[in-house]
C-alpha positions as CSV (number, residue, x, y, z in Angstrom):
1,X,66.1,-59.9,6.1
2,X,66.8,-60.1,9.5
3,X,69.7,-61.8,10.7
4,X,69.9,-65.4,12.6
5,X,71.6,-65.8,15.6
6,X,74.2,-68.7,15.9
7,X,74.3,-68.5,19.6
8,X,72.2,-70.7,21.8
9,X,70.2,-69.1,24.5
10,X,70.0,-70.7,27.7
11,X,66.8,-73.2,28.0
12,X,65.8,-71.9,31.3
13,X,65.9,-68.3,31.6
14,X,67.2,-67.3,35.2
15,X,67.6,-70.8,35.9
16,X,70.8,-71.4,38.8
17,X,71.1,-74.5,40.3
18,X,71.2,-74.2,43.9
19,X,72.1,-76.5,46.7
20,X,68.3,-76.0,48.0
21,X,67.2,-77.2,44.5
22,X,69.3,-79.9,44.2
23,X,68.4,-81.2,47.7
24,X,64.8,-80.9,46.7
25,X,65.4,-82.9,43.3
26,X,67.3,-85.6,45.6
27,X,64.0,-85.6,48.2
28,X,61.8,-85.8,45.2
29,X,63.9,-89.0,44.0
30,X,64.1,-90.6,47.3
31,X,60.5,-90.3,47.7
32,X,59.7,-92.1,44.7
33,X,61.5,-95.1,46.0
34,X,59.6,-95.2,49.3
35,X,56.6,-97.1,48.2
36,X,58.6,-99.8,46.0
37,X,60.5,-100.5,48.7
38,X,57.9,-100.6,51.4
39,X,55.7,-102.9,48.9
40,X,58.8,-105.3,48.4
41,X,59.6,-105.6,52.4
42,X,55.8,-106.3,52.9
43,X,55.7,-108.7,50.2
44,X,52.7,-106.6,48.6
45,X,52.3,-105.3,45.0
46,X,52.6,-101.0,44.5
47,X,48.4,-101.3,44.1
48,X,48.3,-103.3,47.4
49,X,50.2,-100.9,49.2
50,X,48.4,-97.9,48.1
51,X,45.0,-99.6,48.5
52,X,46.2,-100.1,52.3
53,X,47.4,-96.3,52.5
54,X,43.7,-95.6,51.1
55,X,42.2,-97.6,53.8
56,X,44.1,-96.4,56.5
57,X,41.7,-93.6,57.0
58,X,38.3,-95.0,56.0
59,X,36.6,-98.1,54.8
60,X,36.0,-97.8,50.9
61,X,33.8,-99.7,49.0
62,X,35.6,-101.8,46.3
63,X,34.5,-99.6,43.4
64,X,36.1,-96.5,45.2
65,X,39.3,-98.8,45.9
66,X,39.2,-99.0,42.2
67,X,38.9,-95.6,41.0
68,X,41.6,-94.4,43.5
69,X,43.9,-97.0,42.0
70,X,42.9,-96.2,38.4
71,X,42.1,-99.9,37.7
72,X,39.6,-102.2,36.5
73,X,36.9,-103.9,38.7
74,X,38.7,-107.5,37.9
75,X,42.0,-105.9,38.9
76,X,40.3,-104.2,42.3
77,X,38.6,-107.8,43.2
78,X,42.2,-109.2,42.9
79,X,43.9,-106.6,44.8
80,X,41.3,-106.8,47.8
81,X,41.3,-110.6,47.5
82,X,45.1,-110.9,48.0
83,X,45.0,-108.3,50.9
84,X,42.1,-110.0,52.5
85,X,43.9,-113.9,52.1
86,X,47.0,-112.1,53.9
87,X,44.8,-110.8,56.7
88,X,45.3,-106.8,55.9
89,X,41.5,-106.4,55.0
90,X,38.4,-107.7,55.5
91,X,35.2,-107.1,53.3
92,X,31.8,-106.2,55.4
93,X,28.4,-105.4,54.4
94,X,27.8,-101.7,53.7
95,X,25.6,-100.5,56.9
96,X,22.9,-98.6,54.8
97,X,22.9,-100.4,51.1
98,X,22.7,-104.2,51.4
99,X,24.0,-104.5,47.4
100,X,27.4,-102.9,48.4
101,X,30.4,-104.1,50.3
102,X,33.4,-102.0,52.3
103,X,36.7,-103.0,52.5
104,X,38.1,-102.5,56.1
105,X,41.6,-102.5,57.2
106,X,42.4,-104.9,59.8
107,X,44.3,-104.2,62.8
108,X,47.0,-106.5,61.7
109,X,47.1,-104.7,58.2
110,X,47.5,-101.2,60.0
111,X,50.2,-102.6,62.4
112,X,52.2,-103.8,59.9
113,X,52.0,-100.9,57.7
114,X,52.9,-98.6,60.5
115,X,55.9,-101.0,61.6
116,X,57.2,-100.7,58.1
117,X,57.1,-96.7,57.9
118,X,58.0,-96.1,61.6
119,X,61.5,-95.7,61.0
120,X,61.1,-93.0,58.6
121,X,58.5,-91.5,60.7
122,X,60.5,-91.5,63.4
123,X,63.5,-89.8,61.8
124,X,61.4,-87.2,60.1
125,X,59.6,-86.2,63.7
126,X,63.1,-85.9,65.1
127,X,64.3,-83.7,62.1
128,X,61.3,-81.6,62.7
129,X,61.7,-81.6,66.4
130,X,65.3,-80.0,66.1
131,X,63.6,-76.8,64.1
132,X,62.8,-73.5,65.9
133,X,59.5,-71.8,65.1
134,X,61.1,-69.6,62.6
135,X,63.2,-72.3,60.8
136,X,59.8,-74.1,60.6
137,X,58.0,-71.1,58.9
138,X,60.8,-70.5,56.4
139,X,60.5,-74.2,55.7
140,X,56.8,-74.5,55.6
141,X,56.8,-71.5,53.3
142,X,59.3,-73.0,50.8
143,X,57.7,-76.4,51.0
144,X,54.3,-74.8,49.9
145,X,55.8,-73.3,47.0
146,X,57.4,-76.1,45.9
147,X,54.1,-78.0,46.1
148,X,52.5,-75.4,44.3
149,X,55.3,-75.4,41.5
150,X,55.3,-79.0,41.2
151,X,51.1,-78.5,40.8
152,X,52.0,-76.8,37.6
153,X,52.8,-79.9,35.6
154,X,50.4,-82.3,37.2
């Protein structure tokens, strides 16, 4: 019969909590607070804000908005209706399919989103501008590997 060890093994082989890992965890925690904070200041729901983010790059059909938000078509209609009532989006006929409608971000919707995020953008750009090319290369490598590590659980 083998002897059962009463010693507890460390749950994470080779794990050492470094300042870099602590700061990365803090960055991820703060990043999770950005959308709720921005949405609250804009008077939007999180789904409305995420819809605006998706519409920033291109107009989308309502079905695609719903797929990207992982919500029902009824919920999508309500989200788009509320954004339209606030003047953030407008519905337009699809240029090649008369049965479809595209949701387009308006200039005022784009401007409000940019204004809400601009303090963060400026601070990040200033931080990036303080780096020399060697520092930037190390940080890029670290961030790419951190992204790959996060993807192992998503």
